[in-house]
Every structure is written in structure tokens, then in C-alpha cells.
PDB file of the backbone (N, CA, C, O) and the ligand in Angstrom, with CONECT records:
HET     ZN  A 101       1
ATOM      1  N   UNK A   1      83.502 108.314  89.943  1.00  0.00           N
ATOM      2  CA  UNK A   1      84.414 107.604  90.556  1.00  0.00           C
ATOM      3  C   UNK A   1      83.804 107.546  92.135  1.00  0.00           C
ATOM      4  O   UNK A   1      83.849 106.511  92.799  1.00  0.00           O
ATOM      5  N   UNK A   2      83.303 108.646  92.569  1.00  0.00           N
ATOM      6  CA  UNK A   2      82.957 108.821  94.039  1.00  0.00           C
ATOM      7  C   UNK A   2      81.660 108.138  94.136  1.00  0.00           C
ATOM      8  O   UNK A   2      81.254 107.834  95.258  1.00  0.00           O
ATOM      9  N   UNK A   3      80.941 107.854  93.067  1.00  0.00           N
ATOM     10  CA  UNK A   3      79.597 107.424  93.173  1.00  0.00           C
ATOM     11  C   UNK A   3      79.642 105.784  93.018  1.00  0.00           C
ATOM     12  O   UNK A   3      78.603 105.127  92.960  1.00  0.00           O
ATOM     13  N   UNK A   4      80.772 105.274  92.965  1.00  0.00           N
ATOM     14  CA  UNK A   4      80.942 103.819  92.763  1.00  0.00           C
ATOM     15  C   UNK A   4      80.237 103.026  93.841  1.00  0.00           C
ATOM     16  O   UNK A   4      80.152 103.433  94.999  1.00  0.00           O
ATOM     17  N   UNK A   5      79.726 101.862  93.410  1.00  0.00           N
ATOM     18  CA  UNK A   5      79.262 101.207  94.525  1.00  0.00           C
ATOM     19  C   UNK A   5      80.299 100.429  95.412  1.00  0.00           C
ATOM     20  O   UNK A   5      80.720  99.356  94.981  1.00  0.00           O
ATOM     21  N   UNK A   6      80.712 100.877  96.558  1.00  0.00           N
ATOM     22  CA  UNK A   6      81.499 100.237  97.171  1.00  0.00           C
ATOM     23  C   UNK A   6      81.147  98.960  97.967  1.00  0.00           C
ATOM     24  O   UNK A   6      81.978  98.618  98.809  1.00  0.00           O
ATOM     25  N   UNK A   7      80.313  98.395  97.858  1.00  0.00           N
ATOM     26  CA  UNK A   7      79.858  97.271  98.277  1.00  0.00           C
ATOM     27  C   UNK A   7      80.481  96.234  97.607  1.00  0.00           C
ATOM     28  O   UNK A   7      80.660  95.132  98.126  1.00  0.00           O
ATOM     29  N   UNK A   8      80.853  96.551  96.376  1.00  0.00           N
ATOM     30  CA  UNK A   8      81.459  95.470  95.446  1.00  0.00           C
ATOM     31  C   UNK A   8      82.998  95.658  95.756  1.00  0.00           C
ATOM     32  O   UNK A   8      83.563  96.750  95.813  1.00  0.00           O
ATOM     33  N   UNK A   9      83.611  94.372  95.954  1.00  0.00           N
ATOM     34  CA  UNK A   9      85.000  94.159  96.350  1.00  0.00           C
ATOM     35  C   UNK A   9      85.784  94.807  95.327  1.00  0.00           C
ATOM     36  O   UNK A   9      86.507  95.747  95.659  1.00  0.00           O
ATOM     37  N   UNK A  10      85.736  94.435  94.151  1.00  0.00           N
ATOM     38  CA  UNK A  10      86.600  94.995  93.030  1.00  0.00           C
ATOM     39  C   UNK A  10      86.575  96.520  92.759  1.00  0.00           C
ATOM     40  O   UNK A  10      87.610  97.070  92.384  1.00  0.00           O
ATOM     41  N   UNK A  11      85.379  97.255  92.942  1.00  0.00           N
ATOM     42  CA  UNK A  11      85.031  98.580  92.820  1.00  0.00           C
ATOM     43  C   UNK A  11      85.810  99.054  94.135  1.00  0.00           C
ATOM     44  O   UNK A  11      86.653  99.940  93.996  1.00  0.00           O
ATOM     45  N   UNK A  12      85.590  98.546  95.329  1.00  0.00           N
ATOM     46  CA  UNK A  12      86.381  99.089  96.458  1.00  0.00           C
ATOM     47  C   UNK A  12      87.816  99.228  96.586  1.00  0.00           C
ATOM     48  O   UNK A  12      88.389 100.139  97.185  1.00  0.00           O
ATOM     49  N   UNK A  13      88.448  98.090  95.875  1.00  0.00           N
ATOM     50  CA  UNK A  13      89.846  97.963  95.625  1.00  0.00           C
ATOM     51  C   UNK A  13      90.199  99.008  94.568  1.00  0.00           C
ATOM     52  O   UNK A  13      91.158  99.737  94.821  1.00  0.00           O
ATOM     53  N   UNK A  14      89.619  99.155  93.546  1.00  0.00           N
ATOM     54  CA  UNK A  14      89.827 100.142  92.493  1.00  0.00           C
ATOM     55  C   UNK A  14      89.863 101.575  93.104  1.00  0.00           C
ATOM     56  O   UNK A  14      90.807 102.312  92.817  1.00  0.00           O
ATOM     57  N   UNK A  15      88.839 102.009  93.962  1.00  0.00           N
ATOM     58  CA  UNK A  15      88.733 103.174  94.448  1.00  0.00           C
ATOM     59  C   UNK A  15      89.852 103.330  95.371  1.00  0.00           C
ATOM     60  O   UNK A  15      90.272 104.487  95.404  1.00  0.00           O
ATOM     61  N   UNK A  16      90.532 102.400  96.226  1.00  0.00           N
ATOM     62  CA  UNK A  16      91.398 102.481  97.201  1.00  0.00           C
ATOM     63  C   UNK A  16      92.513 102.631  96.757  1.00  0.00           C
ATOM     64  O   UNK A  16      93.320 103.347  97.349  1.00  0.00           O
ATOM     65  N   UNK A  17      92.815 101.998  95.623  1.00  0.00           N
ATOM     66  CA  UNK A  17      93.997 102.056  94.826  1.00  0.00           C
ATOM     67  C   UNK A  17      94.180 103.437  93.959  1.00  0.00           C
ATOM     68  O   UNK A  17      95.285 103.895  93.665  1.00  0.00           O
ATOM     69  N   UNK A  18      93.030 103.980  93.626  1.00  0.00           N
ATOM     70  CA  UNK A  18      93.131 105.217  92.894  1.00  0.00           C
ATOM     71  C   UNK A  18      93.384 106.503  93.939  1.00  0.00           C
ATOM     72  O   UNK A  18      94.213 107.405  93.817  1.00  0.00           O
ATOM     73  N   UNK A  19      92.512 106.319  94.884  1.00  0.00           N
ATOM     74  CA  UNK A  19      92.667 107.567  95.920  1.00  0.00           C
ATOM     75  C   UNK A  19      94.078 107.578  96.565  1.00  0.00           C
ATOM     76  O   UNK A  19      94.575 108.587  97.067  1.00  0.00           O
ATOM     77  N   UNK A  20      94.586 106.546  96.514  1.00  0.00           N
ATOM     78  CA  UNK A  20      95.956 106.460  97.366  1.00  0.00           C
ATOM     79  C   UNK A  20      97.066 106.755  96.295  1.00  0.00           C
ATOM     80  O   UNK A  20      98.247 106.679  96.637  1.00  0.00           O
ATOM     81  N   UNK A  21      96.777 107.037  95.213  1.00  0.00           N
ATOM     82  CA  UNK A  21      97.747 107.036  94.051  1.00  0.00           C
ATOM     83  C   UNK A  21      98.703 105.938  93.747  1.00  0.00           C
ATOM     84  O   UNK A  21      99.810 106.193  93.274  1.00  0.00           O
ATOM     85  N   UNK A  22      98.244 104.511  94.049  1.00  0.00           N
ATOM     86  CA  UNK A  22      98.969 103.364  93.979  1.00  0.00           C
ATOM     87  C   UNK A  22      98.635 103.135  92.379  1.00  0.00           C
ATOM     88  O   UNK A  22      99.399 102.483  91.668  1.00  0.00           O
ATOM     89  N   UNK A  23      97.668 103.611  91.982  1.00  0.00           N
ATOM     90  CA  UNK A  23      97.320 103.445  90.645  1.00  0.00           C
ATOM     91  C   UNK A  23      96.791 104.726  89.921  1.00  0.00           C
ATOM     92  O   UNK A  23      96.370 105.672  90.587  1.00  0.00           O
ATOM     93  N   UNK A  24      96.809 104.750  88.778  1.00  0.00           N
ATOM     94  CA  UNK A  24      96.220 106.003  88.188  1.00  0.00           C
ATOM     95  C   UNK A  24      95.730 105.508  86.664  1.00  0.00           C
ATOM     96  O   UNK A  24      96.128 104.551  86.000  1.00  0.00           O
ATOM     97  N   UNK A  25      94.804 106.431  86.387  1.00  0.00           N
ATOM     98  CA  UNK A  25      94.178 106.248  85.014  1.00  0.00           C
ATOM     99  C   UNK A  25      94.643 107.133  83.956  1.00  0.00           C
ATOM    100  O   UNK A  25      94.729 108.341  84.174  1.00  0.00           O
ATOM    101  N   UNK A  26      94.971 106.596  82.750  1.00  0.00           N
ATOM    102  CA  UNK A  26      95.693 107.454  81.812  1.00  0.00           C
ATOM    103  C   UNK A  26      94.942 108.446  81.517  1.00  0.00           C
ATOM    104  O   UNK A  26      93.748 108.166  81.420  1.00  0.00           O
ATOM    105  N   UNK A  27      95.336 109.878  81.282  1.00  0.00           N
ATOM    106  CA  UNK A  27      94.503 110.876  80.900  1.00  0.00           C
ATOM    107  C   UNK A  27      93.909 110.912  79.557  1.00  0.00           C
ATOM    108  O   UNK A  27      92.981 111.683  79.314  1.00  0.00           O
ATOM    109  N   UNK A  28      94.424 110.072  78.621  1.00  0.00           N
ATOM    110  CA  UNK A  28      94.075 110.005  77.308  1.00  0.00           C
ATOM    111  C   UNK A  28      93.405 108.794  76.968  1.00  0.00           C
ATOM    112  O   UNK A  28      92.804 108.737  75.895  1.00  0.00           O
ATOM    113  N   UNK A  29      93.436 107.646  77.880  1.00  0.00           N
ATOM    114  CA  UNK A  29      92.776 106.445  77.645  1.00  0.00           C
ATOM    115  C   UNK A  29      92.119 105.888  78.965  1.00  0.00           C
ATOM    116  O   UNK A  29      92.823 105.151  79.655  1.00  0.00           O
ATOM    117  N   UNK A  30      90.908 106.154  79.356  1.00  0.00           N
ATOM    118  CA  UNK A  30      90.554 106.153  80.582  1.00  0.00           C
ATOM    119  C   UNK A  30      90.094 104.701  80.794  1.00  0.00           C
ATOM    120  O   UNK A  30      89.389 104.473  81.776  1.00  0.00           O
ATOM    121  N   UNK A  31      90.380 103.838  80.080  1.00  0.00           N
ATOM    122  CA  UNK A  31      90.288 102.405  80.060  1.00  0.00           C
ATOM    123  C   UNK A  31      91.571 101.693  80.594  1.00  0.00           C
ATOM    124  O   UNK A  31      91.605 100.515  80.952  1.00  0.00           O
ATOM    125  N   UNK A  32      92.620 102.564  80.600  1.00  0.00           N
ATOM    126  CA  UNK A  32      93.890 102.001  80.804  1.00  0.00           C
ATOM    127  C   UNK A  32      94.307 102.278  82.301  1.00  0.00           C
ATOM    128  O   UNK A  32      94.526 103.462  82.557  1.00  0.00           O
ATOM    129  N   UNK A  33      94.440 101.442  83.249  1.00  0.00           N
ATOM    130  CA  UNK A  33      94.814 101.703  84.591  1.00  0.00           C
ATOM    131  C   UNK A  33      96.479 101.407  84.694  1.00  0.00           C
ATOM    132  O   UNK A  33      96.964 100.380  84.220  1.00  0.00           O
ATOM    133  N   UNK A  34      97.128 102.235  85.242  1.00  0.00           N
ATOM    134  CA  UNK A  34      98.592 102.295  85.295  1.00  0.00           C
ATOM    135  C   UNK A  34      98.914 102.057  86.773  1.00  0.00           C
ATOM    136  O   UNK A  34      98.395 102.741  87.655  1.00  0.00           O
ATOM    137  N   UNK A  35      99.834 101.011  87.037  1.00  0.00           N
ATOM    138  CA  UNK A  35     100.386 100.816  88.181  1.00  0.00           C
ATOM    139  C   UNK A  35     101.724 101.792  88.535  1.00  0.00           C
ATOM    140  O   UNK A  35     102.830 101.613  88.025  1.00  0.00           O
ATOM    141  N   UNK A  36     101.452 102.702  89.366  1.00  0.00           N
ATOM    142  CA  UNK A  36     102.447 103.589  89.795  1.00  0.00           C
ATOM    143  C   UNK A  36     103.910 103.018  90.219  1.00  0.00           C
ATOM    144  O   UNK A  36     104.994 103.431  89.809  1.00  0.00           O
ATOM    145  N   UNK A  37     103.708 102.142  90.988  1.00  0.00           N
ATOM    146  CA  UNK A  37     105.081 101.143  91.287  1.00  0.00           C
ATOM    147  C   UNK A  37     105.395 101.944  92.768  1.00  0.00           C
ATOM    148  O   UNK A  37     106.580 101.890  93.097  1.00  0.00           O
ATOM    149  N   UNK A  38     104.579 102.607  93.609  1.00  0.00           N
ATOM    150  CA  UNK A  38     104.961 103.074  94.912  1.00  0.00           C
ATOM    151  C   UNK A  38     104.484 102.109  95.865  1.00  0.00           C
ATOM    152  O   UNK A  38     103.280 101.898  96.005  1.00  0.00           O
ATOM    153  N   UNK A  39     105.377 101.509  96.532  1.00  0.00           N
ATOM    154  CA  UNK A  39     105.353 100.462  97.779  1.00  0.00           C
ATOM    155  C   UNK A  39     104.482 101.080  98.727  1.00  0.00           C
ATOM    156  O   UNK A  39     103.458 100.510  99.102  1.00  0.00           O
ATOM    157  N   UNK A  40     104.784 102.088  99.095  1.00  0.00           N
ATOM    158  CA  UNK A  40     104.176 102.928 100.252  1.00  0.00           C
ATOM    159  C   UNK A  40     102.800 103.063 100.007  1.00  0.00           C
ATOM    160  O   UNK A  40     102.004 102.769 100.899  1.00  0.00           O
ATOM    161  N   UNK A  41     102.347 103.544  98.711  1.00  0.00           N
ATOM    162  CA  UNK A  41     101.029 103.935  98.373  1.00  0.00           C
ATOM    163  C   UNK A  41     100.132 102.571  98.223  1.00  0.00           C
ATOM    164  O   UNK A  41      98.958 102.539  98.592  1.00  0.00           O
ATOM    165  N   UNK A  42     100.816 101.434  97.634  1.00  0.00           N
ATOM    166  CA  UNK A  42     100.170 100.197  97.699  1.00  0.00           C
ATOM    167  C   UNK A  42      99.835  99.681  99.158  1.00  0.00           C
ATOM    168  O   UNK A  42      98.767  99.090  99.315  1.00  0.00           O
ATOM    169  N   UNK A  43     100.588  99.849 100.111  1.00  0.00           N
ATOM    170  CA  UNK A  43     100.081  99.475 101.482  1.00  0.00           C
ATOM    171  C   UNK A  43      99.301 100.385 102.111  1.00  0.00           C
ATOM    172  O   UNK A  43      98.586 100.018 103.043  1.00  0.00           O
ATOM    173  N   UNK A  44      99.325 101.696 101.695  1.00  0.00           N
ATOM    174  CA  UNK A  44      98.298 102.630 102.136  1.00  0.00           C
ATOM    175  C   UNK A  44      96.851 102.239 101.428  1.00  0.00           C
ATOM    176  O   UNK A  44      95.827 102.322 102.106  1.00  0.00           O
ATOM    177  N   UNK A  45      96.801 101.853 100.177  1.00  0.00           N
ATOM    178  CA  UNK A  45      95.684 101.514  99.642  1.00  0.00           C
ATOM    179  C   UNK A  45      94.989 100.288 100.383  1.00  0.00           C
ATOM    180  O   UNK A  45      93.796 100.260 100.685  1.00  0.00           O
ATOM    181  N   UNK A  46      95.952  99.237 100.640  1.00  0.00           N
ATOM    182  CA  UNK A  46      95.418  98.167 101.588  1.00  0.00           C
ATOM    183  C   UNK A  46      94.807  98.669 102.810  1.00  0.00           C
ATOM    184  O   UNK A  46      93.774  98.088 103.143  1.00  0.00           O
ATOM    185  N   UNK A  47      95.215  99.618 103.552  1.00  0.00           N
ATOM    186  CA  UNK A  47      94.821 100.124 104.782  1.00  0.00           C
ATOM    187  C   UNK A  47      93.746 100.716 104.709  1.00  0.00           C
ATOM    188  O   UNK A  47      92.877 100.550 105.565  1.00  0.00           O
ATOM    189  N   UNK A  48      93.587 101.548 103.638  1.00  0.00           N
ATOM    190  CA  UNK A  48      92.305 102.254 103.176  1.00  0.00           C
ATOM    191  C   UNK A  48      91.101 101.358 102.960  1.00  0.00           C
ATOM    192  O   UNK A  48      89.986 101.633 103.403  1.00  0.00           O
ATOM    193  N   UNK A  49      91.426 100.106 102.147  1.00  0.00           N
ATOM    194  CA  UNK A  49      90.486  99.389 101.678  1.00  0.00           C
ATOM    195  C   UNK A  49      90.018  98.576 103.006  1.00  0.00           C
ATOM    196  O   UNK A  49      88.854  98.183 103.087  1.00  0.00           O
ATOM    197  N   UNK A  50      90.835  98.368 103.906  1.00  0.00           N
ATOM    198  CA  UNK A  50      90.089  97.731 105.092  1.00  0.00           C
ATOM    199  C   UNK A  50      89.222  98.374 105.821  1.00  0.00           C
ATOM    200  O   UNK A  50      88.461  97.724 106.538  1.00  0.00           O
ATOM    201  N   UNK A  51      89.166  99.661 105.789  1.00  0.00           N
ATOM    202  CA  UNK A  51      88.551 100.576 106.514  1.00  0.00           C
ATOM    203  C   UNK A  51      87.022 101.023 105.732  1.00  0.00           C
ATOM    204  O   UNK A  51      86.126 101.657 106.289  1.00  0.00           O
ATOM    205  N   UNK A  52      86.999 100.592 104.525  1.00  0.00           N
ATOM    206  CA  UNK A  52      85.725 100.903 103.675  1.00  0.00           C
ATOM    207  C   UNK A  52      84.644  99.968 104.331  1.00  0.00           C
ATOM    208  O   UNK A  52      84.718  98.757 104.539  1.00  0.00           O
ATOM    209  N   UNK A  53      83.589 100.872 104.612  1.00  0.00           N
ATOM    210  CA  UNK A  53      82.273 100.173 105.122  1.00  0.00           C
ATOM    211  C   UNK A  53      81.328  99.930 103.968  1.00  0.00           C
ATOM    212  O   UNK A  53      81.091 100.746 103.077  1.00  0.00           O
ATOM    213  N   UNK A  54      80.818  98.722 104.084  1.00  0.00           N
ATOM    214  CA  UNK A  54      79.827  98.372 103.206  1.00  0.00           C
ATOM    215  C   UNK A  54      78.426  98.823 103.778  1.00  0.00           C
ATOM    216  O   UNK A  54      78.285  98.909 104.998  1.00  0.00           O
ATOM    217  N   UNK A  55      77.376  99.116 102.906  1.00  0.00           N
ATOM    218  CA  UNK A  55      76.189  99.618 103.353  1.00  0.00           C
ATOM    219  C   UNK A  55      75.522  98.773 104.625  1.00  0.00           C
ATOM    220  O   UNK A  55      74.709  99.187 105.452  1.00  0.00           O
ATOM    221  N   UNK A  56      75.970  97.802 104.543  1.00  0.00           N
ATOM    222  CA  UNK A  56      75.318  96.986 106.055  1.00  0.00           C
ATOM    223  C   UNK A  56      76.366  97.000 107.206  1.00  0.00           C
ATOM    224  O   UNK A  56      76.361  96.211 108.151  1.00  0.00           O
ATOM    225  N   UNK A  57      77.282  98.019 107.002  1.00  0.00           N
ATOM    226  CA  UNK A  57      78.381  98.446 108.106  1.00  0.00           C
ATOM    227  C   UNK A  57      79.395  97.581 108.389  1.00  0.00           C
ATOM    228  O   UNK A  57      80.098  97.729 109.389  1.00  0.00           O
ATOM    229  N   UNK A  58      79.575  96.491 107.435  1.00  0.00           N
ATOM    230  CA  UNK A  58      80.720  95.611 107.662  1.00  0.00           C
ATOM    231  C   UNK A  58      81.729  95.853 106.704  1.00  0.00           C
ATOM    232  O   UNK A  58      81.410  96.361 105.629  1.00  0.00           O
ATOM    233  N   UNK A  59      83.044  95.524 106.973  1.00  0.00           N
ATOM    234  CA  UNK A  59      84.191  95.597 106.181  1.00  0.00           C
ATOM    235  C   UNK A  59      84.415  94.397 105.407  1.00  0.00           C
ATOM    236  O   UNK A  59      83.855  93.329 105.656  1.00  0.00           O
ATOM    237  N   UNK A  60      85.327  94.600 104.366  1.00  0.00           N
ATOM    238  CA  UNK A  60      85.848  93.466 103.762  1.00  0.00           C
ATOM    239  C   UNK A  60      86.914  92.416 104.334  1.00  0.00           C
ATOM    240  O   UNK A  60      87.776  92.771 105.138  1.00  0.00           O
ATOM    241  N   UNK A  61      86.820  91.325 103.948  1.00  0.00           N
ATOM    242  CA  UNK A  61      87.581  90.297 104.819  1.00  0.00           C
ATOM    243  C   UNK A  61      89.024  90.529 104.261  1.00  0.00           C
ATOM    244  O   UNK A  61      89.176  90.584 103.041  1.00  0.00           O
ATOM    245  N   UNK A  62      90.103  90.668 105.117  1.00  0.00           N
ATOM    246  CA  UNK A  62      91.316  91.080 104.795  1.00  0.00           C
ATOM    247  C   UNK A  62      92.009  90.279 103.705  1.00  0.00           C
ATOM    248  O   UNK A  62      92.687  90.764 102.799  1.00  0.00           O
ATOM    249  N   UNK A  63      91.702  88.727 103.947  1.00  0.00           N
ATOM    250  CA  UNK A  63      92.488  88.191 102.772  1.00  0.00           C
ATOM    251  C   UNK A  63      91.983  88.207 101.335  1.00  0.00           C
ATOM    252  O   UNK A  63      92.667  87.966 100.340  1.00  0.00           O
ATOM    253  N   UNK A  64      90.650  88.533 101.364  1.00  0.00           N
ATOM    254  CA  UNK A  64      90.041  88.938  99.894  1.00  0.00           C
ATOM    255  C   UNK A  64      90.597  90.183  99.469  1.00  0.00           C
ATOM    256  O   UNK A  64      90.882  90.375  98.287  1.00  0.00           O
ATOM    257  N   UNK A  65      90.776  91.070 100.387  1.00  0.00           N
ATOM    258  CA  UNK A  65      91.200  92.253  99.795  1.00  0.00           C
ATOM    259  C   UNK A  65      92.820  92.301  99.218  1.00  0.00           C
ATOM    260  O   UNK A  65      93.306  92.930  98.278  1.00  0.00           O
ATOM    261  N   UNK A  66      93.372  91.446 100.105  1.00  0.00           N
ATOM    262  CA  UNK A  66      94.751  91.313  99.695  1.00  0.00           C
ATOM    263  C   UNK A  66      94.880  90.677  98.234  1.00  0.00           C
ATOM    264  O   UNK A  66      95.617  91.105  97.345  1.00  0.00           O
ATOM    265  N   UNK A  67      94.131  89.713  98.163  1.00  0.00           N
ATOM    266  CA  UNK A  67      94.055  88.846  96.624  1.00  0.00           C
ATOM    267  C   UNK A  67      93.362  89.860  95.794  1.00  0.00           C
ATOM    268  O   UNK A  67      93.746  89.762  94.629  1.00  0.00           O
ATOM    269  N   UNK A  68      92.552  90.726  95.949  1.00  0.00           N
ATOM    270  CA  UNK A  68      91.937  91.719  94.766  1.00  0.00           C
ATOM    271  C   UNK A  68      92.936  92.552  94.563  1.00  0.00           C
ATOM    272  O   UNK A  68      93.271  92.672  93.384  1.00  0.00           O
ATOM    273  N   UNK A  69      93.629  93.283  95.498  1.00  0.00           N
ATOM    274  CA  UNK A  69      94.585  94.313  95.354  1.00  0.00           C
ATOM    275  C   UNK A  69      95.694  93.517  94.443  1.00  0.00           C
ATOM    276  O   UNK A  69      95.958  93.976  93.331  1.00  0.00           O
ATOM    277  N   UNK A  70      96.137  92.705  94.759  1.00  0.00           N
ATOM    278  CA  UNK A  70      97.461  91.792  93.930  1.00  0.00           C
ATOM    279  C   UNK A  70      96.726  91.518  92.595  1.00  0.00           C
ATOM    280  O   UNK A  70      97.451  91.516  91.600  1.00  0.00           O
ATOM    281  N   UNK A  71      95.489  91.301  92.423  1.00  0.00           N
ATOM    282  CA  UNK A  71      94.946  90.962  91.154  1.00  0.00           C
ATOM    283  C   UNK A  71      94.909  92.153  90.161  1.00  0.00           C
ATOM    284  O   UNK A  71      95.266  92.098  88.984  1.00  0.00           O
ATOM    285  N   UNK A  72      94.406  93.277  90.835  1.00  0.00           N
ATOM    286  CA  UNK A  72      94.300  94.442  90.084  1.00  0.00           C
ATOM    287  C   UNK A  72      95.783  95.186  89.855  1.00  0.00           C
ATOM    288  O   UNK A  72      96.006  95.787  88.804  1.00  0.00           O
ATOM    289  N   UNK A  73      96.568  95.114  90.698  1.00  0.00           N
ATOM    290  CA  UNK A  73      97.936  95.573  90.498  1.00  0.00           C
ATOM    291  C   UNK A  73      98.536  94.672  89.257  1.00  0.00           C
ATOM    292  O   UNK A  73      99.015  95.252  88.283  1.00  0.00           O
ATOM    293  N   UNK A  74      98.494  93.258  89.321  1.00  0.00           N
ATOM    294  CA  UNK A  74      99.005  92.713  88.298  1.00  0.00           C
ATOM    295  C   UNK A  74      98.516  92.959  86.836  1.00  0.00           C
ATOM    296  O   UNK A  74      99.216  92.927  85.824  1.00  0.00           O
ATOM    297  N   UNK A  75      97.187  93.208  86.924  1.00  0.00           N
ATOM    298  CA  UNK A  75      96.572  93.733  85.747  1.00  0.00           C
ATOM    299  C   UNK A  75      96.613  94.771  84.977  1.00  0.00           C
ATOM    300  O   UNK A  75      96.150  94.881  83.841  1.00  0.00           O
ATOM    301  N   UNK A  76      97.368  95.805  85.823  1.00  0.00           N
ATOM    302  CA  UNK A  76      97.384  97.193  85.580  1.00  0.00           C
ATOM    303  C   UNK A  76      98.739  97.310  84.650  1.00  0.00           C
ATOM    304  O   UNK A  76      99.652  96.491  84.758  1.00  0.00           O
ATOM    305  N   UNK A  77      98.777  98.438  83.703  1.00  0.00           N
ATOM    306  CA  UNK A  77      99.913  98.568  83.073  1.00  0.00           C
ATOM    307  C   UNK A  77     101.118  99.000  83.966  1.00  0.00           C
ATOM    308  O   UNK A  77     100.880  99.677  84.967  1.00  0.00           O
ATOM    309  N   UNK A  78     102.348  98.660  83.672  1.00  0.00           N
ATOM    310  CA  UNK A  78     103.415  98.865  84.422  1.00  0.00           C
ATOM    311  C   UNK A  78     103.923 100.196  84.194  1.00  0.00           C
ATOM    312  O   UNK A  78     104.615 100.407  83.198  1.00  0.00           O
ATOM    313  N   UNK A  79     103.659 101.096  84.994  1.00  0.00           N
ATOM    314  CA  UNK A  79     104.258 102.457  85.068  1.00  0.00           C
ATOM    315  C   UNK A  79     103.844 103.456  83.842  1.00  0.00           C
ATOM    316  O   UNK A  79     103.811 104.672  84.028  1.00  0.00           O
ATOM    317  N   UNK A  80     103.581 102.964  82.777  1.00  0.00           N
ATOM    318  CA  UNK A  80     103.326 103.759  81.606  1.00  0.00           C
ATOM    319  C   UNK A  80     102.193 103.184  80.870  1.00  0.00           C
ATOM    320  O   UNK A  80     101.900 101.988  80.883  1.00  0.00           O
ATOM    321  N   UNK A  81     101.466 104.272  80.114  1.00  0.00           N
ATOM    322  CA  UNK A  81     100.388 103.480  79.275  1.00  0.00           C
ATOM    323  C   UNK A  81     100.969 103.040  78.164  1.00  0.00           C
ATOM    324  O   UNK A  81     101.707 103.738  77.469  1.00  0.00           O
ATOM    325  N   UNK A  82     100.638 101.718  77.903  1.00  0.00           N
ATOM    326  CA  UNK A  82     101.052 100.881  76.658  1.00  0.00           C
ATOM    327  C   UNK A  82     100.580 101.600  75.390  1.00  0.00           C
ATOM    328  O   UNK A  82     101.265 101.498  74.372  1.00  0.00           O
ATOM    329  N   UNK A  83      99.428 102.335  75.390  1.00  0.00           N
ATOM    330  CA  UNK A  83      98.811 102.908  74.371  1.00  0.00           C
ATOM    331  C   UNK A  83      99.611 104.120  73.757  1.00  0.00           C
ATOM    332  O   UNK A  83     100.013 104.279  72.604  1.00  0.00           O
ATOM    333  N   UNK A  84      99.734 104.997  74.968  1.00  0.00           N
ATOM    334  CA  UNK A  84     100.335 106.298  74.705  1.00  0.00           C
ATOM    335  C   UNK A  84     101.943 105.868  74.015  1.00  0.00           C
ATOM    336  O   UNK A  84     102.440 106.360  73.001  1.00  0.00           O
ATOM    337  N   UNK A  85     102.445 104.980  74.765  1.00  0.00           N
ATOM    338  CA  UNK A  85     103.837 104.466  74.363  1.00  0.00           C
ATOM    339  C   UNK A  85     103.804 104.094  72.739  1.00  0.00           C
ATOM    340  O   UNK A  85     104.675 104.578  72.016  1.00  0.00           O
ATOM    341  N   UNK A  86     102.880 103.311  72.239  1.00  0.00           N
ATOM    342  CA  UNK A  86     102.744 103.023  70.927  1.00  0.00           C
ATOM    343  C   UNK A  86     102.475 104.148  70.053  1.00  0.00           C
ATOM    344  O   UNK A  86     102.911 104.160  68.902  1.00  0.00           O
ATOM    345  N   UNK A  87     101.700 105.203  70.589  1.00  0.00           N
ATOM    346  CA  UNK A  87     101.383 106.278  69.664  1.00  0.00           C
ATOM    347  C   UNK A  87     102.605 107.137  69.610  1.00  0.00           C
ATOM    348  O   UNK A  87     102.841 107.790  68.593  1.00  0.00           O
ATOM    349  N   UNK A  88     103.519 107.177  70.818  1.00  0.00           N
ATOM    350  CA  UNK A  88     104.428 108.165  70.726  1.00  0.00           C
ATOM    351  C   UNK A  88     105.980 107.606  69.993  1.00  0.00           C
ATOM    352  O   UNK A  88     106.911 108.396  69.842  1.00  0.00           O
TER     353      UNK A  88
HETATM  354 ZN    ZN A 101      97.177 106.501  77.413  1.00  0.00          ZN2+
END
């Protein structure tokens, strides 16, 4: 995760969401991203993503970040891993 290429918008947003605990990866299914549902963490993720510097020293455009954060949160599982739910 720490070696992710943060020049990429979706990788940078994913990093910001995970490090602020707005999202978490299922410990049993590492392809499943779970939205924790914490509003404070989600706005913190946005603030963090805004400060990520690309290798050319620039930051991401605010509107693009907001859209990508919304997209990733919308595609994440809500609160619980659906695969664990099915198994349990
Ligand atoms: Zn799971």
C-alpha cells in the first residue's frame, strides 16, 4: 500500500480513504473494500488527498478528488463485507 503510485488519482484517493479509516479492507477478502460510514473520516480523507503531492510537485484538482472519493465510496461495500456475511 505505501508503495502505491500516488501520481494516479484513484490510487491516491484509495490511499487517503484507507489511511483515514474512511474505508477498510476485509481481513479475509483483500479485494473487498468496506465503507466504514464515518463522516468525519470521509472529510478527513478529502483533506488528506488534497495535500498529496505528485512526483511533479503538484496536487490533484479539488473537483476531481471529490468525484473520485464519491465514486470509490459508492462502489465500496456498506459497513460489512458481503462475502463474510454470506459465509456466516
Ligand atoms: Zn470478507
